C-alpha positions in Angstrom: -178.2 -48.5 -67.5 -178.5 -45.0 -66.0 -175.8 -42.4 -66.9 -175.4 -39.1 -64.9 -173.5 -36.0 -65.4 -171.9 -35.0 -62.1 -171.4 -31.2 -61.5 -174.7 -29.4 -61.3 -176.6 -32.6 -61.8 -176.0 -34.9 -58.8 -173.5 -32.6 -57.1 -174.8 -29.2 -56.0 -172.2 -26.9 -57.6 -168.9 -27.3 -59.5 -166.7 -29.8 -57.6 -163.5 -28.7 -59.2 -164.0 -25.1 -58.3 -165.0 -26.1 -54.8 -161.8 -28.1 -54.5 -159.7 -25.1 -55.5 -161.4 -23.0 -52.8 -161.0 -25.8 -50.3 -157.3 -26.2 -51.0 -156.7 -22.5 -50.4 -157.4 -23.2 -46.8 -154.1 -25.0 -46.7 -152.1 -23.0 -49.2 -153.0 -19.5 -50.2 -150.9 -19.5 -53.3 -153.5 -21.6 -55.1 -155.6 -18.4 -55.3 -153.6 -17.5 -58.4 -155.4 -20.3 -60.2 -159.0 -19.3 -59.1 -159.7 -16.7 -61.8 -158.7 -19.0 -64.8 -160.6 -21.9 -63.4 -163.7 -19.8 -62.9 -163.4 -18.3 -66.4 -163.2 -21.7 -68.1 -166.0 -23.1 -65.9 -168.3 -20.2 -67.1 -167.2 -20.7 -70.7 -168.0 -24.4 -70.4 -171.4 -23.9 -69.0 -172.3 -21.3 -71.6 -170.8 -23.3 -74.5 -168.5 -20.5 -75.4 -165.3 -22.5 -75.6 -164.2 -24.9 -78.2 -162.9 -28.3 -77.4 -159.4 -27.3 -78.4 -159.5 -24.1 -76.2 -160.7 -26.2 -73.2 -158.0 -28.8 -73.7 -155.3 -26.2 -73.9 -156.6 -23.9 -71.2 -157.8 -26.4 -68.6 -154.7 -28.5 -69.1 -152.4 -25.6 -68.4 -154.2 -24.5 -65.3 -154.6 -28.0 -63.9 -150.9 -28.7 -64.4 -149.8 -25.5 -62.6 -152.3 -26.0 -59.8 -151.3 -29.7 -59.1 -147.6 -28.8 -59.2 -148.2 -26.1 -56.6 -150.1 -28.6 -54.4 -147.5 -31.3 -54.8 -144.8 -29.1 -53.2 -147.1 -27.4 -50.7 -146.0 -27.5 -47.0 -149.6 -26.9 -45.9 -150.9 -29.9 -48.0 -148.1 -32.1 -46.6 -149.1 -31.1 -43.1 -152.6 -32.0 -43.8 -151.5 -35.5 -44.9 -149.4 -35.9 -41.7 -152.3 -34.8 -39.5 -154.7 -37.3 -41.2 -152.2 -40.1 -40.9 -151.8 -39.4 -37.2 -155.6 -39.6 -36.9 -155.5 -43.0 -38.6 -152.8 -44.2 -36.4 -154.6 -43.2 -33.3 -157.7 -45.0 -34.6 -155.6 -48.2 -35.0 -156.0 -48.4 -38.7 -153.5 -49.3 -41.4 -152.0 -47.3 -44.2 -153.0 -44.0 -45.9 -156.3 -42.4 -45.1 -157.4 -43.0 -48.7 -157.0 -46.8 -48.8 -158.9 -48.2 -51.7 -159.6 -44.8 -53.0 -160.6 -43.8 -56.5 -158.2 -46.3 -58.0 -160.8 -49.0 -57.6 -162.7 -47.5 -60.5 -159.6 -46.8 -62.6 -158.5 -43.3 -61.4 -154.8 -42.8 -61.4 -153.0 -42.7 -58.0 -151.9 -39.4 -56.5 -149.1 -38.6 -54.2 -149.8 -38.7 -50.5 -150.5 -35.0 -49.9 -152.9 -34.7 -52.8 -154.6 -38.0 -51.8 -155.2 -36.6 -48.4 -156.5 -33.3 -49.8 -159.1 -35.1 -52.0 -160.1 -37.3 -49.0 -160.5 -34.3 -46.7 -162.5 -32.4 -49.4 -165.0 -35.2 -49.7 -165.3 -35.6 -46.0 -166.7 -32.1 -46.1 -168.5 -32.1 -49.4 -170.3 -35.4 -49.7 -173.3 -33.5 -48.2 -173.5 -31.6 -51.5 -174.6 -34.8 -53.3 -178.3 -34.0 -54.0 -180.7 -36.0 -51.9 -182.8 -37.2 -54.9 -179.9 -39.2 -56.2 -180.2 -42.8 -55.1 -177.0 -44.5 -56.3 -176.9 -48.0 -57.9 -173.7 -50.0 -58.4 -174.3 -50.2 -62.1 -174.8 -46.4 -62.6 -172.3 -44.6 -64.8 -171.0 -41.1 -63.9 -170.0 -39.2 -67.0 -168.2 -35.9 -66.2 -165.7 -33.3 -67.5 -164.2 -33.2 -64.0 -161.1 -35.3 -63.2 -161.1 -39.0 -62.2 -158.7 -38.4 -59.4 -161.2 -36.1 -57.6 -164.7 -37.4 -58.6 -163.5 -41.0 -58.2 -163.4 -40.7 -54.5 -167.0 -39.5 -54.4 -168.0 -42.4 -56.6 -166.2 -44.8 -54.2 -168.2 -43.4 -51.3 -171.4 -43.6 -53.2 -170.8 -47.2 -54.2 -170.8 -46.3 -57.9 -168.2 -48.5 -59.7 -168.1 -46.9 -63.2 -166.7 -43.4 -63.8 -165.9 -41.9 -67.2 -164.1 -38.6 -66.6 -161.2 -36.4 -67.6 -157.9 -37.9 -66.8 -154.5 -36.7 -65.5 -151.1 -38.3 -65.5 -150.1 -38.4 -61.8 -146.4 -38.3 -62.6 -146.4 -35.2 -64.9 -149.8 -33.7 -64.0 -150.6 -33.5 -67.7 -154.2 -33.7 -68.8 -154.3 -36.9 -70.8 -158.0 -36.7 -71.8 -160.6 -34.0 -71.4 -164.1 -35.5 -71.2 -165.8 -32.4 -72.5 -168.6 -31.8 -75.1 -168.4 -34.3 -78.0 -165.6 -36.2 -76.2 -168.3 -37.5 -73.8 -170.2 -39.8 -76.1 -166.9 -40.8 -77.9 -165.3 -41.8 -74.6 -168.4 -43.6 -73.3 -168.5 -45.8 -76.5 -164.8 -46.5 -76.1 -165.3 -47.6 -72.4 -168.7 -49.4 -72.6 -168.7 -50.5 -76.2 -170.5 -49.2 -79.3 -173.6 -51.1 -78.5 -174.0 -49.9 -74.9 -177.7 -49.0 -74.2 -178.4 -45.9 -72.1 -181.8 -46.3 -70.5 -181.7 -42.9 -68.8 -179.4 -39.9 -69.0 -179.4 -37.0 -66.5 -177.7 -33.6 -67.0 -178.0 -29.9 -66.1 -176.6 -28.7 -69.4 -178.2 -28.4 -72.8 -174.7 -29.0 -74.3 -175.1 -32.6 -73.4 -177.6 -33.0 -76.1 -175.5 -35.7 -77.9 -175.8 -37.8 -74.8 -179.6 -37.2 -74.6 -179.9 -38.3 -78.2 -178.1 -41.5 -77.4 -180.4 -42.4 -74.4 -183.8 -43.9 -74.5 -184.9 -41.3 -71.9 -183.3 -37.9 -71.2 -183.8 -35.7 -68.1 -182.8 -32.1 -67.4 -181.9 -31.3 -63.8 -182.4 -27.8 -62.3 -181.5 -27.9 -58.6 -183.7 -30.7 -57.2 -186.3 -30.5 -60.0 -186.0 -33.2 -62.7 -187.8 -32.7 -66.0 -188.0 -35.4 -68.7 -187.0 -33.9 -72.0 -187.0 -37.1 -74.1 
């Protein structure tokens, strides 16, 4: 079994931050959330935030951001335009039929679903060319299931272990960060799960490297075996 971190590892950048920037194309008020998101992303990459700080801070920012988007006229217009495109193409249902829910991600409301779909229409090109997905791969990420899940669906990867959000309240129900990663992986795959290879761009994933038979550090498109 191969296990991959997502942002900075197989995705060229930080997908959550890119989503914030992308959503600002449809509603400028989300810019109020950019600075806190960037601050927490930097703290995460530098290992300068405790798990408790991340859970509190990221949860608060994510909740406010998603609430803004759920009532956004611009996002709703995006949904309408995408549904019109589907209708003209003679297809059935929402654009994101069989979206991330096929791997366990919670459902989003129509406008947010359309935003995530439009985002990956544009950003699947940022999946690094060296990554050759296999159906039994596992993506293990601190990003949210409702966003990364759609990328996994398009890649044909069926197993995602990520941070989770309640789609009704927009509360962060689990933050898959730091020591929560190996804890959550054992809960989902079982305590005896064997990780043949683990790939990451962060030294703070050392607990996952320790669990794996082989560990790899990714810098851009350069992959170095560290275990």
